[in-house]
Structures are given as structure tokens and as C-alpha cells.
C-alpha positions in Angstrom: -26.2 23.3 -5.6 -24.5 25.0 -2.5 -24.8 23.6 0.9 -27.6 26.2 1.7 -29.5 24.3 -0.9 -28.9 21.0 0.3 -29.6 21.0 4.2 -28.3 17.5 4.4 -24.6 18.6 3.6 -24.7 21.7 5.7 -23.6 19.8 9.0 -20.9 18.3 7.0 -19.7 21.6 5.8 -19.9 23.2 9.1 -17.8 20.6 10.8 -15.3 20.8 8.0 -15.0 24.5 8.3 -14.6 24.2 12.2 -11.9 21.7 11.7 -10.1 24.1 9.3 -10.7 27.0 11.7 -9.2 24.8 14.4 -6.1 23.9 12.4 -5.4 27.3 11.4 -5.9 28.7 14.8 -3.3 26.2 16.1 -0.9 26.9 13.5 -1.2 30.8 13.8 -0.8 30.4 17.7 2.3 28.3 17.4 3.9 30.7 14.8 3.0 33.6 17.1 4.8 31.9 20.1 7.9 31.3 18.3 8.1 35.0 17.2 7.4 36.4 20.7 11.0 35.9 22.1 12.3 37.7 18.9 9.8 40.6 19.4 10.7 40.8 23.1 14.4 41.0 22.1 13.8 43.8 19.7 15.7 47.0 20.4 13.5 49.4 18.3 9.9 49.8 17.2 11.1 49.4 13.7 12.4 46.0 14.6 9.3 44.9 16.5 7.1 46.2 13.3 9.4 44.1 10.9 8.8 41.1 12.9 5.1 41.5 13.0 5.0 42.0 9.5 7.0 39.0 8.9 4.6 37.1 10.9 1.6 38.5 8.9 3.3 37.6 5.5 4.0 34.1 6.8 0.2 33.6 7.7 -0.9 34.8 4.3 1.8 32.8 2.6 0.6 29.6 4.4 -2.9 30.3 3.6 -2.1 30.7 -0.2 0.2 27.7 0.0 -2.6 25.4 1.5 -5.4 26.8 -0.6 -4.0 28.0 -3.7 -6.9 26.5 -5.7 -9.7 28.0 -3.4 -9.3 31.8 -2.3 -12.3 31.5 0.1 -10.7 28.7 2.1 -7.5 30.7 2.0 -9.2 33.6 3.5 -10.9 31.4 6.2 -7.6 30.0 7.1 -6.0 33.6 7.0 -8.5 35.0 9.3 -8.4 32.2 11.9 -4.6 32.1 12.0 -4.3 35.7 12.3 -6.8 36.0 15.2 -5.1 33.2 17.0 -1.6 34.8 16.4 -3.2 38.1 17.6 -4.4 36.5 20.8 -1.0 35.0 21.5 0.6 38.3 21.2 -1.9 40.1 23.2 -1.4 37.6 26.3 2.4 38.7 26.5 3.4 41.4 28.7 5.4 43.7 26.7 8.4 45.8 27.9 10.0 46.5 24.8 11.0 49.7 22.9 
């Protein structure tokens, strides 16, 4: 029986999902803030690209590590962390290569 079939469990499921998304977003934002100085110091577009790919791989890896037994939760984590990381990167004024 899914949570759709049991309305009593739907609020619990929703709250758990919101907590998961918040945790992933905080993690993604933190990791992005750690990468920003390296991206700003990069001398070439290739270096910037490599750093952004490294960040993306870290997000996927973290999602898989945390939720190796549940691909759906891993995807929820990945999407939330990715969105938060992108928001952090977008908030920075770039003057790089």
C-alpha cells in the first residue's frame, strides 16, 4: 500500500521528504561554497568546467552513498543538492576566464 492509498501516512511521508530535501539542499549549498574559490581562481574555462564536473560527481556520489538501497530517494537527494549548488554558484559574480 502506497502513501496515496493511506491518507493517514501522507503527512508523515511529506514531512520526511521535506526534511530530506532540506538536508540535501544544505549539503549541496555547502559543497558549492567550498568549490567557489577554486572556480574563481581557475585560469581557463577547461579548469572551471573540470571543477563543475567534480562538483556534479560529488553530488551524485553522495546521493548514491546515502541511498544505495533506494534509487528514488537518491534522486530526490541529487535534485535538491544540485538545485542548491546551482543557486550558490549563480549568486556569485564571475570574472573568470
